[in-house]
Steps between C-alpha positions, in 0.01 A plus 500: 500500500775748599687422179196577281425815701854633464515438124156649438564813704838548327341474156218733598745756646714493186197558281384783725838679481522461122149635460563798726815607317318473168227752589549876480668671795367839603735724698323727746708817467480770762644826369680762704478843335678817604596845376877534467532867398229765506715816488350656187420339166724196542508142371515531123701242303556265794747212486540248783771251597547281809828454686628180660286565809188535281491872582355720224687779321312736267610764249246756380440854380388798709305730269429758769764745377517390139682170548757356743636148525427344840584172669333326796632197691361301791748415778274264693356776717430806286525644150808703414434749220769684306502743211759375251496752212337845479674636190234608253165326468631151559415157642265377228473134395712366786630144514669362812738210560701400807856367477645215704568740788141626498600837356244666269554581134241708313451589134270792418410778257529877512189659350573578132862410572752220547510154652663508845628247750550524877680252724567489875840371615410475869602860570405725208281516193679507167297653217592494133350563160490181293354622170505878439390474136165679546162413643583141593448277802129425492372178658842404634561147624814416696675171578841427652723224365706257710773762531258763626518696173179677389307427181209725397232476232316823418295694247647792305250759382780679316581478228282216366299327778729198537576222747848547646729307733788614720754298696804571714828308497721774636360748251145550375394362161168576330339356189173495312329160515188562291420802281226354279236765565389640835633220720641456848241636740420297813836320501586225747848348526634174641844340475545127444759280673759608244434868564327545164217755489137417419250782448122511461343818364210662317496568126274804483506522120342157458338451840705187573686336786864449401794318652873542436793299632875498449644158411860603559550618143190680380155619603203274421167679476154350470136590533336303781139619478337710229132445584334840542697795637702304751834493682466800732648505853718193448687323778754225429646218709716202403445157653770254612536379139546854370156501336320837492168577668323830430196670652337782301183695424266519202391860438163548676494125553624211713818400680694244293794271559742341251754227575754321283525122554813453292308448178192724491345801667201421720270801528208524738261752644544525877235755596227564242282710732532826305762770454760343728872422486655845529854537640553125528787357704591132473699267726549122491501292819732208575275267299506732200138607554417861401374769737379833359404832657305748287257791482137436413354818353163327483284526696658698786874561448622226734826320568463133407716190531494176299688179570522162329508191726596253227141432397292816548527878508393664826412869479427741782469869573778616734407867549182677391512810719492778244684519169784256577733258322698725268863413422491168685821309573499144634758278669466163677678435828674178606163358611345576160282777641439812289616854576359782286582871479258731319368854465174621652396755242159596641466775758805374693786501245708270722748216468343181633622150576312171540624162615407169654714487813493126577482184288140463394303202628399272215158342523398215268182579313332159488194482271175351633529201266848419627378519861220256419756266344700503824185422700399214269849349519497522878162322519622233258818453706301454821270252327792302362671474837174398670446227240852365545455495878153345532432289188450121573804280441444171304740217529 
């Protein structure tokens, strides 16, 4: 009897575990939201990065006096806010990266002027002009290579509305990547394991999402999505295989997501609920699953967040208090929890920050039919054991 009971319970338990891990998991996220800086019209063009302690660092623009570059960092107790550059109307289109020492590096644009770059060495800020060739430096995207050297993708209004790329190896180098029409807005840059740049961007002339990458010898350029007027507000991340993943917006339409599987592009609509998908920011978790923060213009100008669990997209509204969610920037901490910086444009004009402080409890969502299956199996198991115990024995 004990032998049959042990085997039956083991089989039933194994089936139960397999069934539970095959059903969707719904994470109950509890968001913590706070205002980081409210001293004037602050929080434009936010960019967020996390240090080794999972503390957030944010670069952004203060438009109160025409435009200053500012930087906020959390030390575990309070926010430390510094003004980095006040020369001219500056601090637009910021992009932030932290080096191996946790020091911030920021690329940004001077209004109607050059591309600039600021870096902190632990004592002082060093500020330099990267590309002085005219009105350049829109939609900057910054990444640091293994040597801590900066690489920047950006849009040049002058002279011909082109996608450009700058990198530093002891001196600054700049080049034009794509000049086929009005191209290069909404750039997003990532470096692969070899330090080669990959860039997603918007082709305004054709209304397409485009993607460029350097193979070590030349630039390869392709159109990823040309359905409707698409490819705005791109955000790019590379997975562990070096394959690109891109979030982006369709003009007056949905949030979309494209991923390369090594052979083909897979394109899907993430949030079809209306005019959503502005200012997207994409990050991949340790399993390679995408997480996206974005602005939903429709219906109420809210900050939203979408995540893929391997089988389903889960979408939620993070902040709906006023006109919020502009210039979102997303990073995942070591627990896989999201941190988002963004601009509250409404009546507040503040820099805001949202996060999930602790690992989120994961609750299996078991359908009614599955629950009934468990119950039926349990009844059958009890009946089987009773039969084995009490049936007459014939010799």
